[in-house]
MIVOLO-653927 format. One record per atom (N, C-alpha, C): residue number from 1; x, y, z; atom name; residue in three letters. Coordinates in steps of 0.1 Angstrom, whole numbers, plus 5000, padded with zeros to 4 digits. Last residue first. Layout:
! MIVOLO-653927
{NUM, {X, Y, Z}, CA, ALA};
...
***
This chain:
! MIVOLO-653927
{208, {3802, 4958, 1447}, N, ARG};
{208, {3792, 4956, 1436}, CA, ARG};
{208, {3783, 4968, 1434}, C, ARG};
{207, {3836, 4954, 1455}, N, PRO};
{207, {3823, 4961, 1457}, CA, PRO};
{207, {3814, 4959, 1444}, C, PRO};
{206, {3851, 4923, 1464}, N, ILE};
{206, {3850, 4933, 1453}, CA, ILE};
{206, {3836, 4940, 1455}, C, ILE};
{205, {3850, 4904, 1483}, N, LEU};
{205, {3856, 4917, 1487}, CA, LEU};
{205, {3854, 4928, 1477}, C, LEU};
{204, {3842, 4881, 1470}, N, LYS};
{204, {3833, 4887, 1480}, CA, LYS};
{204, {3837, 4901, 1484}, C, LYS};
{203, {3864, 4875, 1456}, N, LEU};
{203, {3853, 4880, 1449}, CA, LEU};
{203, {3843, 4887, 1458}, C, LEU};
{202, {3880, 4863, 1476}, N, PHE};
{202, {3884, 4876, 1470}, CA, PHE};
{202, {3872, 4883, 1463}, C, PHE};
{201, {3866, 4840, 1482}, N, GLN};
{201, {3867, 4851, 1493}, CA, GLN};
{201, {3871, 4864, 1487}, C, GLN};
{200, {3869, 4827, 1458}, N, ARG};
{200, {3855, 4830, 1463}, CA, ARG};
{200, {3856, 4841, 1473}, C, ARG};
{199, {3897, 4823, 1458}, N, ILE};
{199, {3890, 4831, 1447}, CA, ILE};
{199, {3876, 4836, 1452}, C, ILE};
{198, {3899, 4806, 1480}, N, THR};
{198, {3906, 4820, 1480}, CA, THR};
{198, {3899, 4829, 1470}, C, THR};
{197, {3885, 4784, 1471}, N, ILE};
{197, {3881, 4791, 1483}, CA, ILE};
{197, {3887, 4805, 1484}, C, ILE};
{196, {3902, 4776, 1450}, N, ILE};
{196, {3888, 4780, 1448}, CA, ILE};
{196, {3882, 4788, 1459}, C, ILE};
{195, {3925, 4770, 1464}, N, ILE};
{195, {3925, 4780, 1453}, CA, ILE};
{195, {3911, 4785, 1451}, C, ILE};
{194, {3917, 4750, 1481}, N, LEU};
{194, {3921, 4762, 1487}, CA, LEU};
{194, {3922, 4773, 1476}, C, LEU};
{193, {3911, 4730, 1461}, N, GLN};
{193, {3901, 4735, 1470}, CA, GLN};
{193, {3904, 4748, 1476}, C, GLN};
{192, {3936, 4725, 1451}, N, ILE};
{192, {3926, 4730, 1442}, CA, ILE};
{192, {3914, 4736, 1451}, C, ILE};
{191, {3949, 4715, 1474}, N, ALA};
{191, {3954, 4727, 1468}, CA, ALA};
{191, {3943, 4734, 1459}, C, ALA};
{190, {3934, 4691, 1478}, N, ILE};
{190, {3933, 4702, 1488}, CA, ILE};
{190, {3938, 4715, 1482}, C, ILE};
{189, {3942, 4677, 1454}, N, ASN};
{189, {3928, 4680, 1457}, CA, ASN};
{189, {3927, 4691, 1467}, C, ASN};
{188, {3970, 4675, 1460}, N, ILE};
{188, {3965, 4683, 1448}, CA, ILE};
{188, {3950, 4687, 1450}, C, ILE};
{187, {3968, 4659, 1482}, N, ILE};
{187, {3973, 4672, 1484}, CA, ILE};
{187, {3969, 4681, 1472}, C, ILE};
{186, {3958, 4636, 1469}, N, ILE};
{186, {3949, 4643, 1478}, CA, ILE};
{186, {3954, 4657, 1481}, C, ILE};
{185, {3980, 4630, 1453}, N, LEU};
{185, {3968, 4634, 1446}, CA, LEU};
{185, {3958, 4640, 1456}, C, LEU};
{184, {4000, 4624, 1473}, N, SER};
{184, {4002, 4635, 1463}, CA, SER};
{184, {3989, 4640, 1457}, C, SER};
{183, {3989, 4601, 1485}, N, ILE};
{183, {3991, 4613, 1493}, CA, ILE};
{183, {3992, 4626, 1483}, C, ILE};
{182, {3991, 4584, 1463}, N, ALA};
{182, {3977, 4587, 1468}, CA, ALA};
{182, {3978, 4600, 1476}, C, ALA};
{181, {4018, 4582, 1460}, N, ILE};
{181, {4010, 4589, 1449}, CA, ILE};
{181, {3996, 4592, 1454}, C, ILE};
{180, {4023, 4570, 1485}, N, LEU};
{180, {4029, 4583, 1482}, CA, LEU};
{180, {4021, 4590, 1471}, C, LEU};
{179, {4011, 4545, 1481}, N, CYS};
{179, {4006, 4554, 1492}, CA, CYS};
{179, {4011, 4568, 1489}, C, CYS};
{178, {4027, 4534, 1462}, N, ILE};
{178, {4013, 4536, 1459}, CA, ILE};
{178, {4007, 4546, 1469}, C, ILE};
{177, {4052, 4534, 1476}, N, ASN};
{177, {4050, 4542, 1464}, CA, ASN};
{177, {4036, 4545, 1460}, C, ASN};
{176, {4045, 4514, 1495}, N, ALA};
{176, {4048, 4528, 1499}, CA, ALA};
{176, {4047, 4537, 1488}, C, ALA};
{175, {4042, 4491, 1479}, N, LEU};
{175, {4030, 4497, 1485}, CA, LEU};
{175, {4033, 4511, 1490}, C, LEU};
{174, {4070, 4490, 1472}, N, LEU};
{174, {4060, 4490, 1462}, CA, LEU};
{174, {4047, 4497, 1468}, C, LEU};
{173, {4085, 4488, 1497}, N, PRO};
{173, {4087, 4499, 1487}, CA, PRO};
{173, {4075, 4501, 1477}, C, PRO};
{172, {4076, 4483, 1528}, N, TRP};
{172, {4073, 4476, 1515}, CA, TRP};
{172, {4074, 4487, 1504}, C, TRP};
{171, {4080, 4478, 1561}, N, ASN};
{171, {4085, 4487, 1550}, CA, ASN};
{171, {4084, 4479, 1537}, C, ASN};
{170, {4063, 4477, 1591}, N, ILE};
{170, {4065, 4471, 1578}, CA, ILE};
{170, {4070, 4481, 1568}, C, ILE};
{169, {4055, 4486, 1615}, N, PHE};
{169, {4067, 4479, 1615}, CA, PHE};
{169, {4071, 4473, 1602}, C, PHE};
{168, {4030, 4496, 1611}, N, PHE};
{168, {4040, 4506, 1615}, CA, PHE};
{168, {4054, 4499, 1616}, C, PHE};
{167, {4014, 4475, 1606}, N, MET};
{167, {4020, 4482, 1594}, CA, MET};
{167, {4030, 4492, 1598}, C, MET};
{166, {4004, 4468, 1630}, N, ILE};
{166, {4015, 4460, 1625}, CA, ILE};
{166, {4022, 4467, 1613}, C, ILE};
{165, {3985, 4488, 1632}, N, ILE};
{165, {3996, 4488, 1642}, CA, ILE};
{165, {4007, 4480, 1636}, C, ILE};
{164, {3968, 4480, 1611}, N, ILE};
{164, {3974, 4493, 1610}, CA, ILE};
{164, {3986, 4493, 1620}, C, ILE};
{163, {3958, 4456, 1623}, N, ILE};
{163, {3967, 4455, 1611}, CA, ILE};
{163, {3975, 4468, 1609}, C, ILE};
{162, {3941, 4466, 1642}, N, PRO};
{162, {3953, 4458, 1646}, CA, PRO};
{162, {3963, 4457, 1635}, C, PRO};
{161, {3922, 4481, 1626}, N, TRP};
{161, {3932, 4488, 1635}, CA, TRP};
{161, {3944, 4479, 1640}, C, TRP};
{160, {3903, 4475, 1607}, N, ILE};
{160, {3916, 4469, 1606}, CA, ILE};
{160, {3927, 4475, 1615}, C, ILE};
{159, {3880, 4489, 1613}, N, ASN};
{159, {3879, 4475, 1609}, CA, ASN};
{159, {3892, 4468, 1609}, C, ASN};
{158, {3889, 4515, 1616}, N, LYS};
{158, {3884, 4507, 1628}, CA, LYS};
{158, {3884, 4492, 1625}, C, LYS};
{157, {3893, 4523, 1590}, N, LEU};
{157, {3904, 4521, 1599}, CA, LEU};
{157, {3901, 4513, 1611}, C, LEU};
{156, {3866, 4524, 1581}, N, ASP};
{156, {3876, 4515, 1574}, CA, ASP};
{156, {3888, 4512, 1583}, C, ASP};
{155, {3856, 4543, 1598}, N, LYS};
{155, {3851, 4529, 1599}, CA, LYS};
{155, {3861, 4520, 1592}, C, LYS};
{154, {3869, 4566, 1587}, N, THR};
{154, {3871, 4562, 1601}, CA, THR};
{154, {3867, 4547, 1603}, C, THR};
{153, {3879, 4557, 1553}, N, SER};
{153, {3870, 4564, 1563}, CA, SER};
{153, {3874, 4559, 1577}, C, SER};
{152, {3907, 4564, 1532}, N, PRO};
{152, {3899, 4554, 1540}, CA, PRO};
{152, {3891, 4562, 1551}, C, PRO};
{151, {3906, 4584, 1503}, N, GLY};
{151, {3909, 4583, 1517}, CA, GLY};
{151, {3901, 4573, 1524}, C, GLY};
{150, {3896, 4584, 1476}, N, ILE};
{150, {3908, 4576, 1480}, CA, ILE};
{150, {3909, 4573, 1495}, C, ILE};
{149, {3873, 4600, 1476}, N, MET};
{149, {3874, 4589, 1467}, CA, MET};
{149, {3885, 4579, 1472}, C, MET};
{148, {3876, 4621, 1493}, N, ALA};
{148, {3865, 4612, 1496}, CA, ALA};
{148, {3867, 4599, 1488}, C, ALA};
{147, {3898, 4633, 1479}, N, GLY};
{147, {3899, 4629, 1493}, CA, GLY};
{147, {3888, 4619, 1497}, C, GLY};
{146, {3888, 4640, 1455}, N, VAL};
{146, {3897, 4629, 1455}, CA, VAL};
{146, {3899, 4624, 1470}, C, VAL};
{145, {3870, 4661, 1449}, N, ASN};
{145, {3866, 4651, 1459}, CA, ASN};
{145, {3875, 4639, 1459}, C, ASN};
{144, {3882, 4677, 1431}, N, ILE};
{144, {3876, 4684, 1442}, CA, ILE};
{144, {3873, 4674, 1453}, C, ILE};
{143, {3890, 4662, 1409}, N, PHE};
{143, {3900, 4663, 1420}, CA, PHE};
{143, {3894, 4670, 1432}, C, PHE};
{142, {3870, 4664, 1390}, N, LEU};
{142, {3872, 4651, 1397}, CA, LEU};
{142, {3881, 4653, 1410}, C, LEU};
{141, {3872, 4691, 1383}, N, LEU};
{141, {3860, 4686, 1389}, CA, LEU};
{141, {3862, 4673, 1397}, C, LEU};
{140, {3898, 4690, 1372}, N, ILE};
{140, {3895, 4699, 1384}, CA, ILE};
{140, {3883, 4694, 1391}, C, ILE};
{139, {3895, 4673, 1351}, N, MET};
{139, {3903, 4669, 1362}, CA, MET};
{139, {3900, 4677, 1374}, C, MET};
{138, {3878, 4689, 1335}, N, VAL};
{138, {3874, 4675, 1339}, CA, VAL};
{138, {3882, 4671, 1351}, C, VAL};
{137, {3893, 4711, 1331}, N, TRP};
{137, {3881, 4712, 1339}, CA, TRP};
{137, {3876, 4699, 1343}, C, TRP};
{136, {3913, 4701, 1314}, N, SER};
{136, {3917, 4706, 1327}, CA, SER};
{136, {3905, 4707, 1336}, C, SER};
{135, {3899, 4695, 1291}, N, GLN};
{135, {3905, 4685, 1299}, CA, GLN};
{135, {3909, 4689, 1313}, C, GLN};
{134, {3891, 4720, 1281}, N, TRP};
{134, {3881, 4712, 1288}, CA, TRP};
{134, {3887, 4701, 1296}, C, TRP};
{133, {3910, 4749, 1284}, N, GLU};
{133, {3909, 4736, 1278}, CA, GLU};
{133, {3900, 4727, 1287}, C, GLU};
{132, {3916, 4772, 1298}, N, THR};
{132, {3909, 4773, 1285}, CA, THR};
{132, {3906, 4760, 1278}, C, THR};
{131, {3930, 4766, 1320}, N, PHE};
{131, {3916, 4769, 1322}, CA, PHE};
{131, {3908, 4771, 1309}, C, PHE};
{130, {3952, 4742, 1324}, N, ASN};
{130, {3949, 4753, 1315}, CA, ASN};
{130, {3934, 4755, 1315}, C, ASN};
{129, {3976, 4727, 1344}, N, ILE};
{129, {3962, 4731, 1343}, CA, ILE};
{129, {3961, 4743, 1334}, C, ILE};
{128, {4002, 4722, 1349}, N, GLN};
{128, {3996, 4717, 1336}, CA, GLN};
{128, {3982, 4721, 1334}, C, GLN};
{127, {4008, 4730, 1374}, N, GLN};
{127, {4014, 4738, 1363}, CA, GLN};
{127, {4007, 4734, 1349}, C, GLN};
{126, {3997, 4710, 1389}, N, LEU};
{126, {3991, 4723, 1389}, CA, LEU};
{126, {3996, 4732, 1378}, C, LEU};
{125, {4016, 4689, 1384}, N, PHE};
{125, {4002, 4688, 1380}, CA, PHE};
{125, {3995, 4702, 1379}, C, PHE};
{124, {4040, 4700, 1394}, N, LEU};
{124, {4039, 4697, 1380}, CA, LEU};
{124, {4024, 4696, 1376}, C, LEU};
{123, {4033, 4702, 1422}, N, LEU};
{123, {4036, 4714, 1414}, CA, LEU};
{123, {4034, 4712, 1399}, C, LEU};
{122, {4030, 4675, 1429}, N, VAL};
{122, {4019, 4684, 1431}, CA, VAL};
{122, {4021, 4696, 1422}, C, VAL};
{121, {4056, 4664, 1423}, N, THR};
{121, {4044, 4659, 1417}, CA, THR};
{121, {4032, 4668, 1417}, C, THR};
{120, {4072, 4680, 1439}, N, ASN};
{120, {4074, 4681, 1425}, CA, ASN};
{120, {4061, 4675, 1418}, C, ASN};
{119, {4063, 4672, 1465}, N, THR};
{119, {4062, 4686, 1461}, CA, THR};
{119, {4063, 4687, 1446}, C, THR};
{118, {4071, 4645, 1465}, N, ILE};
{118, {4057, 4648, 1465}, CA, ILE};
{118, {4054, 4662, 1460}, C, ILE};
{117, {4098, 4641, 1467}, N, GLU};
{117, {4093, 4642, 1453}, CA, GLU};
{117, {4078, 4645, 1453}, C, GLU};
{116, {4103, 4639, 1494}, N, GLY};
{116, {4108, 4651, 1487}, CA, GLY};
{116, {4101, 4653, 1473}, C, GLY};
{115, {4095, 4614, 1501}, N, TRP};
{115, {4087, 4625, 1505}, CA, TRP};
{115, {4090, 4638, 1497}, C, TRP};
{114, {4098, 4592, 1471}, N, SER};
{114, {4102, 4597, 1484}, CA, SER};
{114, {4094, 4609, 1488}, C, SER};
{113, {4088, 4587, 1447}, N, SER};
{113, {4094, 4575, 1454}, CA, SER};
{113, {4099, 4580, 1468}, C, SER};
{112, {4058, 4597, 1429}, N, PRO};
{112, {4069, 4600, 1439}, CA, PRO};
{112, {4075, 4587, 1445}, C, PRO};
{111, {4050, 4596, 1397}, N, THR};
{111, {4049, 4588, 1409}, CA, THR};
{111, {4061, 4591, 1418}, C, THR};
{110, {4037, 4624, 1379}, N, ILE};
{110, {4049, 4617, 1384}, CA, ILE};
{110, {4046, 4609, 1396}, C, ILE};
{109, {4016, 4627, 1354}, N, ILE};
{109, {4016, 4626, 1369}, CA, ILE};
{109, {4028, 4618, 1373}, C, ILE};
{108, {4006, 4647, 1329}, N, THR};
{108, {4017, 4639, 1333}, CA, THR};
{108, {4018, 4639, 1348}, C, THR};
{107, {3974, 4649, 1313}, N, PHE};
{107, {3983, 4652, 1324}, CA, PHE};
{107, {3994, 4642, 1326}, C, PHE};
{106, {3965, 4636, 1290}, N, TYR};
{106, {3966, 4651, 1290}, CA, TYR};
{106, {3976, 4655, 1302}, C, TYR};
{105, {3961, 4610, 1281}, N, ASN};
{105, {3973, 4614, 1289}, CA, ASN};
{105, {3975, 4629, 1288}, C, ASN};
{104, {3934, 4612, 1271}, N, ASN};
{104, {3945, 4609, 1262}, CA, ASN};
{104, {3959, 4613, 1268}, C, ASN};
{103, {3912, 4615, 1285}, N, LEU};
{103, {3919, 4627, 1283}, CA, LEU};
{103, {3932, 4624, 1275}, C, LEU};
{102, {3902, 4588, 1286}, N, LEU};
{102, {3893, 4599, 1282}, CA, LEU};
{102, {3901, 4612, 1278}, C, LEU};
{101, {3926, 4573, 1291}, N, TYR};
{101, {3917, 4569, 1280}, CA, TYR};
{101, {3907, 4581, 1276}, C, TYR};
{100, {3942, 4585, 1311}, N, ASN};
{100, {3948, 4578, 1300}, CA, ASN};
{100, {3939, 4576, 1288}, C, ASN};
{99, {3925, 4598, 1329}, N, ASN};
{99, {3936, 4605, 1323}, CA, ASN};
{99, {3941, 4598, 1310}, C, ASN};
{98, {3908, 4576, 1336}, N, ILE};
{98, {3902, 4589, 1330}, CA, ILE};
{98, {3913, 4596, 1323}, C, ILE};
{97, {3927, 4558, 1347}, N, THR};
{97, {3918, 4555, 1335}, CA, THR};
{97, {3913, 4567, 1328}, C, THR};
{96, {3937, 4572, 1369}, N, TYR};
{96, {3946, 4568, 1358}, CA, TYR};
{96, {3938, 4565, 1345}, C, TYR};
{95, {3914, 4574, 1384}, N, ILE};
{95, {3920, 4586, 1379}, CA, ILE};
{95, {3929, 4583, 1367}, C, ILE};
{94, {3910, 4546, 1389}, N, PHE};
{94, {3900, 4554, 1382}, CA, PHE};
{94, {3906, 4567, 1376}, C, PHE};
{93, {3933, 4539, 1403}, N, LEU};
{93, {3930, 4533, 1390}, CA, LEU};
{93, {3920, 4541, 1382}, C, LEU};
{92, {3930, 4555, 1426}, N, LEU};
{92, {3941, 4557, 1417}, CA, LEU};
{92, {3939, 4551, 1403}, C, LEU};
{91, {3907, 4542, 1436}, N, GLY};
{91, {3907, 4557, 1433}, CA, GLY};
{91, {3918, 4560, 1423}, C, GLY};
{90, {3916, 4516, 1441}, N, GLY};
{90, {3905, 4519, 1432}, CA, GLY};
{90, {3904, 4533, 1427}, C, GLY};
{89, {3936, 4520, 1460}, N, ALA};
{89, {3939, 4514, 1447}, CA, ALA};
{89, {3929, 4517, 1437}, C, ALA};
{88, {3920, 4531, 1480}, N, ILE};
{88, {3933, 4537, 1477}, CA, ILE};
{88, {3936, 4533, 1463}, C, ILE};
{87, {3898, 4514, 1484}, N, PRO};
{87, {3896, 4527, 1477}, CA, PRO};
{87, {3909, 4534, 1473}, C, PRO};
{86, {3909, 4491, 1499}, N, ALA};
{86, {3906, 4490, 1484}, CA, ALA};
{86, {3904, 4504, 1478}, C, ALA};
{85, {3911, 4489, 1526}, N, LEU};
{85, {3920, 4498, 1519}, CA, LEU};
{85, {3919, 4498, 1504}, C, LEU};
{84, {3891, 4470, 1533}, N, SER};
{84, {3891, 4484, 1539}, CA, SER};
{84, {3900, 4494, 1532}, C, SER};
{83, {3899, 4448, 1517}, N, ILE};
{83, {3886, 4454, 1515}, CA, ILE};
{83, {3886, 4468, 1521}, C, ILE};
{82, {3924, 4442, 1528}, N, LEU};
{82, {3923, 4445, 1514}, CA, LEU};
{82, {3909, 4452, 1511}, C, LEU};
{81, {3916, 4435, 1554}, N, THR};
{81, {3925, 4446, 1551}, CA, THR};
{81, {3924, 4451, 1537}, C, THR};
{80, {3900, 4413, 1550}, N, GLN};
{80, {3894, 4425, 1555}, CA, GLN};
{80, {3903, 4437, 1553}, C, GLN};
{79, {3920, 4395, 1540}, N, GLY};
{79, {3908, 4398, 1532}, CA, GLY};
{79, {3902, 4412, 1537}, C, GLY};
{78, {3939, 4392, 1561}, N, LEU};
{78, {3943, 4399, 1549}, CA, LEU};
{78, {3931, 4403, 1541}, C, LEU};
{77, {3920, 4378, 1580}, N, ILE};
{77, {3928, 4390, 1583}, CA, ILE};
{77, {3932, 4398, 1570}, C, ILE};
{76, {3913, 4350, 1559}, N, PRO};
{76, {3914, 4356, 1572}, CA, PRO};
{76, {3924, 4368, 1573}, C, PRO};
{75, {3892, 4351, 1533}, N, ILE};
{75, {3907, 4351, 1535}, CA, ILE};
{75, {3909, 4358, 1549}, C, ILE};
{74, {3866, 4354, 1531}, N, LYS};
{74, {3870, 4340, 1532}, CA, LYS};
{74, {3885, 4339, 1534}, C, LYS};
{73, {3853, 4381, 1551}, N, SER};
{73, {3860, 4375, 1540}, CA, SER};
{73, {3865, 4361, 1542}, C, SER};
{72, {3821, 4383, 1566}, N, LYS};
{72, {3835, 4382, 1567}, CA, LYS};
{72, {3841, 4376, 1554}, C, LYS};
{71, {3797, 4403, 1547}, N, THR};
{71, {3801, 4393, 1557}, CA, THR};
{71, {3816, 4392, 1557}, C, THR};
{70, {3790, 4439, 1545}, N, HIS};
{70, {3794, 4426, 1540}, CA, HIS};
{70, {3797, 4416, 1551}, C, HIS};
{69, {3780, 4471, 1533}, N, SER};
{69, {3780, 4461, 1544}, CA, SER};
{69, {3783, 4447, 1538}, C, SER};
{68, {3791, 4501, 1523}, N, VAL};
{68, {3790, 4488, 1519}, CA, VAL};
{68, {3790, 4479, 1531}, C, VAL};
{67, {3778, 4535, 1520}, N, HIS};
{67, {3785, 4524, 1527}, CA, HIS};
{67, {3783, 4511, 1520}, C, HIS};
{66, {3771, 4570, 1525}, N, PRO};
{66, {3774, 4558, 1516}, CA, PRO};
{66, {3782, 4548, 1523}, C, PRO};
{65, {3751, 4588, 1541}, N, GLN};
{65, {3763, 4581, 1545}, CA, GLN};
{65, {3765, 4568, 1536}, C, GLN};
{64, {3731, 4598, 1526}, N, ARG};
{64, {3739, 4607, 1533}, CA, ARG};
{64, {3752, 4601, 1537}, C, ARG};
{63, {3731, 4579, 1495}, N, THR};
{63, {3725, 4583, 1508}, CA, THR};
{63, {3735, 4592, 1514}, C, THR};
{62, {3739, 4564, 1472}, N, PHE};
{62, {3731, 4577, 1471}, CA, PHE};
{62, {3723, 4579, 1484}, C, PHE};
{61, {3751, 4541, 1478}, N, VAL};
{61, {3760, 4552, 1475}, CA, VAL};
{61, {3752, 4565, 1475}, C, VAL};
{60, {3751, 4509, 1493}, N, LYS};
{60, {3744, 4522, 1492}, CA, LYS};
{60, {3754, 4533, 1489}, C, LYS};
{59, {3746, 4477, 1497}, N, PHE};
{59, {3755, 4486, 1489}, CA, PHE};
{59, {3747, 4499, 1486}, C, PHE};
{58, {3747, 4448, 1517}, N, GLU};
{58, {3741, 4461, 1515}, CA, GLU};
{58, {3751, 4470, 1507}, C, GLU};
{57, {3760, 4424, 1516}, N, THR};
{57, {3747, 4424, 1521}, CA, THR};
{57, {3740, 4438, 1519}, C, THR};
{56, {3783, 4406, 1499}, N, ILE};
{56, {3778, 4419, 1501}, CA, ILE};
{56, {3764, 4418, 1505}, C, ILE};
{55, {3805, 4382, 1512}, N, LYS};
{55, {3792, 4384, 1506}, CA, LYS};
{55, {3787, 4398, 1509}, C, LYS};
{54, {3839, 4378, 1503}, N, ALA};
{54, {3830, 4383, 1513}, CA, ALA};
{54, {3816, 4386, 1506}, C, ALA};
{53, {3859, 4369, 1486}, N, GLY};
{53, {3849, 4360, 1491}, CA, GLY};
{53, {3840, 4364, 1501}, C, GLY};
{52, {3876, 4387, 1475}, N, THR};
{52, {3881, 4380, 1487}, CA, THR};
{52, {3871, 4371, 1493}, C, THR};
{51, {3862, 4397, 1453}, N, LEU};
{51, {3875, 4391, 1451}, CA, LEU};
{51, {3880, 4383, 1463}, C, LEU};
{50, {3841, 4409, 1466}, N, ILE};
{50, {3839, 4398, 1457}, CA, ILE};
{50, {3851, 4390, 1455}, C, ILE};
{49, {3854, 4430, 1480}, N, CYS};
{49, {3846, 4420, 1487}, CA, CYS};
{49, {3844, 4407, 1479}, C, CYS};
{48, {3864, 4444, 1459}, N, MET};
{48, {3874, 4437, 1468}, CA, MET};
{48, {3866, 4426, 1476}, C, MET};
{47, {3841, 4456, 1450}, N, ILE};
{47, {3848, 4447, 1441}, CA, ILE};
{47, {3858, 4438, 1449}, C, ILE};
{46, {3833, 4471, 1473}, N, ALA};
{46, {3825, 4460, 1468}, CA, ALA};
{46, {3832, 4450, 1459}, C, ALA};
{45, {3854, 4490, 1475}, N, HIS};
{45, {3851, 4481, 1486}, CA, HIS};
{45, {3844, 4469, 1481}, C, HIS};
{44, {3849, 4503, 1450}, N, SER};
{44, {3862, 4496, 1453}, CA, SER};
{44, {3861, 4486, 1464}, C, SER};
{43, {3824, 4513, 1455}, N, THR};
{43, {3826, 4503, 1445}, CA, THR};
{43, {3839, 4495, 1446}, C, THR};
{42, {3831, 4533, 1473}, N, GLU};
{42, {3823, 4521, 1478}, CA, GLU};
{42, {3823, 4510, 1468}, C, GLU};
{41, {3847, 4550, 1457}, N, HIS};
{41, {3851, 4545, 1470}, CA, HIS};
{41, {3844, 4533, 1474}, C, HIS};
{40, {3830, 4556, 1435}, N, ILE};
{40, {3843, 4550, 1433}, CA, ILE};
{40, {3848, 4543, 1446}, C, ILE};
{39, {3809, 4569, 1449}, N, ILE};
{39, {3807, 4557, 1441}, CA, ILE};
{39, {3820, 4549, 1438}, C, ILE};
{38, {3822, 4590, 1461}, N, ALA};
{38, {3816, 4580, 1470}, CA, ALA};
{38, {3814, 4567, 1462}, C, ALA};
{37, {3829, 4606, 1439}, N, GLY};
{37, {3839, 4600, 1448}, CA, GLY};
{37, {3834, 4589, 1456}, C, GLY};
{36, {3803, 4612, 1431}, N, VAL};
{36, {3812, 4605, 1422}, CA, VAL};
{36, {3823, 4598, 1430}, C, VAL};
{35, {3793, 4625, 1453}, N, ARG};
{35, {3787, 4613, 1449}, CA, ARG};
{35, {3796, 4605, 1440}, C, ARG};
{34, {3808, 4649, 1451}, N, TYR};
{34, {3811, 4640, 1462}, CA, TYR};
{34, {3805, 4626, 1459}, C, TYR};
{33, {3795, 4660, 1430}, N, LEU};
{33, {3809, 4655, 1428}, CA, LEU};
{33, {3813, 4646, 1439}, C, LEU};
{32, {3772, 4667, 1443}, N, TRP};
{32, {3771, 4658, 1432}, CA, TRP};
{32, {3785, 4652, 1429}, C, TRP};
{31, {3782, 4686, 1461}, N, HIS};
{31, {3775, 4674, 1466}, CA, HIS};
{31, {3775, 4663, 1455}, C, HIS};
{30, {3791, 4705, 1444}, N, THR};
{30, {3801, 4698, 1453}, CA, THR};
{30, {3795, 4685, 1458}, C, THR};
{29, {3767, 4715, 1434}, N, ILE};
{29, {3776, 4708, 1425}, CA, ILE};
{29, {3787, 4700, 1433}, C, ILE};
{28, {3756, 4726, 1457}, N, ARG};
{28, {3750, 4714, 1451}, CA, ARG};
{28, {3759, 4707, 1442}, C, ARG};
{27, {3781, 4733, 1482}, N, HIS};
{27, {3772, 4737, 1472}, CA, HIS};
{27, {3766, 4724, 1465}, C, HIS};
{26, {3803, 4741, 1503}, N, ASN};
{26, {3790, 4734, 1505}, CA, ASN};
{26, {3780, 4738, 1495}, C, ASN};
{25, {3829, 4748, 1507}, N, LEU};
{25, {3824, 4746, 1493}, CA, LEU};
{25, {3812, 4737, 1494}, C, LEU};
{24, {3834, 4752, 1534}, N, PHE};
{24, {3837, 4763, 1525}, CA, PHE};
{24, {3831, 4761, 1511}, C, PHE};
{23, {3827, 4729, 1549}, N, HIS};
{23, {3826, 4742, 1555}, CA, HIS};
{23, {3827, 4753, 1545}, C, HIS};
{22, {3829, 4706, 1532}, N, GLY};
{22, {3817, 4708, 1540}, CA, GLY};
{22, {3816, 4722, 1546}, C, GLY};
{21, {3854, 4709, 1520}, N, ASN};
{21, {3842, 4709, 1512}, CA, ASN};
{21, {3830, 4712, 1520}, C, ASN};
{20, {3870, 4707, 1543}, N, LEU};
{20, {3871, 4719, 1535}, CA, LEU};
{20, {3858, 4720, 1526}, C, LEU};
{19, {3865, 4680, 1550}, N, LEU};
{19, {3862, 4692, 1559}, CA, LEU};
{19, {3861, 4705, 1552}, C, LEU};
{18, {3875, 4666, 1530}, N, ASN};
{18, {3860, 4665, 1532}, CA, ASN};
{18, {3856, 4677, 1541}, C, ASN};
{17, {3902, 4671, 1534}, N, SER};
{17, {3896, 4675, 1521}, CA, SER};
{17, {3881, 4676, 1523}, C, SER};
{16, {3906, 4660, 1559}, N, LEU};
{16, {3908, 4674, 1558}, CA, LEU};
{16, {3901, 4679, 1545}, C, LEU};
{15, {3902, 4633, 1553}, N, TYR};
{15, {3893, 4640, 1562}, CA, TYR};
{15, {3894, 4655, 1561}, C, TYR};
{14, {3925, 4629, 1537}, N, GLY};
{14, {3911, 4627, 1531}, CA, GLY};
{14, {3901, 4634, 1540}, C, GLY};
{13, {3945, 4634, 1555}, N, LEU};
{13, {3943, 4643, 1544}, CA, LEU};
{13, {3930, 4642, 1537}, C, LEU};
{12, {3940, 4611, 1572}, N, VAL};
{12, {3940, 4625, 1577}, CA, VAL};
{12, {3937, 4635, 1566}, C, VAL};
{11, {3945, 4590, 1554}, N, ALA};
{11, {3932, 4591, 1561}, CA, ALA};
{11, {3930, 4606, 1566}, C, ALA};
{10, {3971, 4594, 1547}, N, ILE};
{10, {3961, 4594, 1536}, CA, ILE};
{10, {3947, 4596, 1543}, C, ILE};
{9, {3983, 4590, 1572}, N, ILE};
{9, {3984, 4603, 1565}, CA, ILE};
{9, {3973, 4605, 1554}, C, ILE};
{8, {3978, 4563, 1576}, N, LEU};
{8, {3972, 4573, 1585}, CA, LEU};
{8, {3972, 4587, 1579}, C, LEU};
{7, {3994, 4552, 1556}, N, VAL};
{7, {3979, 4550, 1555}, CA, VAL};
{7, {3972, 4560, 1564}, C, VAL};
{6, {4019, 4560, 1565}, N, LEU};
{6, {4014, 4565, 1552}, CA, LEU};
{6, {3999, 4563, 1551}, C, LEU};
{5, {4022, 4547, 1589}, N, VAL};
{5, {4023, 4561, 1589}, CA, VAL};
{5, {4016, 4566, 1576}, C, VAL};
{4, {4021, 4520, 1580}, N, GLY};
{4, {4012, 4525, 1589}, CA, GLY};
{4, {4011, 4540, 1589}, C, GLY};
{3, {4043, 4516, 1563}, N, LEU};
{3, {4030, 4517, 1557}, CA, LEU};
{3, {4020, 4522, 1567}, C, LEU};
{2, {4073, 4535, 1567}, N, ASN};
{2, {4065, 4524, 1570}, CA, ASN};
{2, {4050, 4527, 1566}, C, ASN};
{1, {4101, 4543, 1551}, N, MET};
{1, {4087, 4547, 1551}, CA, MET};
{1, {4079, 4535, 1554}, C, MET};
***
């Protein structure tokens, strides 16, 4: 499993998640939840800027196009790569923190080590949802915008496209596993979106 393919899959799935929200779940609550994802996404960029010695010149999350502008990192090449891909790690850490400390490990999330285990991770998570318990609703609301939270934007990829090409020739099991769990969580995100969309379409068919 090379890293280049995994990063691009994360980006595509994140785009698909945002597309579903924009076309089928375009509501005020979705917009507010998107802000949560955007805050985590851009804060991850900002923290990595600080850690790699890049000066933040602009930090905006409550705008139509949230973004972080910064100077060049003091760490050549690697610094910009870490900044651009920081939301993957930042989003995973945020979800882990919420599940571990706020929800007291309410959800068991398996970290997949291969493509085949992604299905098990997704199905296990969905099976643990209990609509009568508040912990499930907290996670459902968070997961509606995991794609925006974790997925690198087009600008992020443009900033490091030469590195992405190099990643196609790199196999690093630890980073591959991190990418696989990110892919799993965005698929869960999309699955929850599709379930909500299906329910809404079904309700529209019921005569009133």
